[in-house]
N, C-alpha and C positions, 0 to 999 in steps of 0.2 A: 860528801861522798856517800853513794848508795851502797849499803852493806850487802844487799842481795846480789847486785851485779859484781861487786868486788870479789865475792866468793867464787864466781864462775870465770873470772878473767885471769890473765897471767900476772906477771909482776906489776906492781904499782909504779907507774912512771913518775908519780908526784914526789917531789922532794919532801922528806919527813919534816923539814922546817916549816912547810906550808900546811901541815896537818895539825888538827887539834889533838890533844893528848888521848882522848877517847878513841879517835880514829887510829892513832899509832898503836895503842894497846890492842885494838881489835885486829889490826893487821898482824901484829906479833903473835897473838893467840891463834890466828888462822894458820900462820906459817908453822908454829909449833904443833898444832893439831895434825896438820898434813904430814909432818915429819913422823909423828907417833903412828899414824895410820900406815905409812910406808914401812916403818920399822916392824910393826906387827905382821904386815903382809910378808915381809922378807923372812921373818922368823917362822911363820906358818909354812912357807914353802920349804924351808930347810928341814923342819921336823917331818913334813910329809915325804921329802926325798929320802930321809934316813930310813923310813919304813917301806920304801918302794911304792908309795902312793902317788897319784897324780890327779889333778883337778878334772872334773867331768864337765865343767862349764854349764851346769844346770842351775836354774834359779831355785830359790827355796821352795816354791810351790810346785815344782816339777818333781816327778818321781822317776827313779831309775828302773822301776819294775814295769813290766807289761801288765795290762789288765788281765785278771784271771777269768777263765771261761768256765761255765758250768759243765761238768763232765757227767756223762751217764755211767751208771754202774752196770756191770754185766750180769 
């Protein structure tokens, strides 16, 4: 089983009886990790909602501010 492709695909159609122990553990770890990520995402949304915040859908390298212009003094 190719571990790189398994992480991107859906449920594993292979019967666990036909998998090696290492493959079974890897699949179990992948499922548990995905569950933890989803749990953290849900908790983050709940905390934000309590404070009236909402996501801006900006990536980490994007800024929410416009670039500043040089202003002339009077």
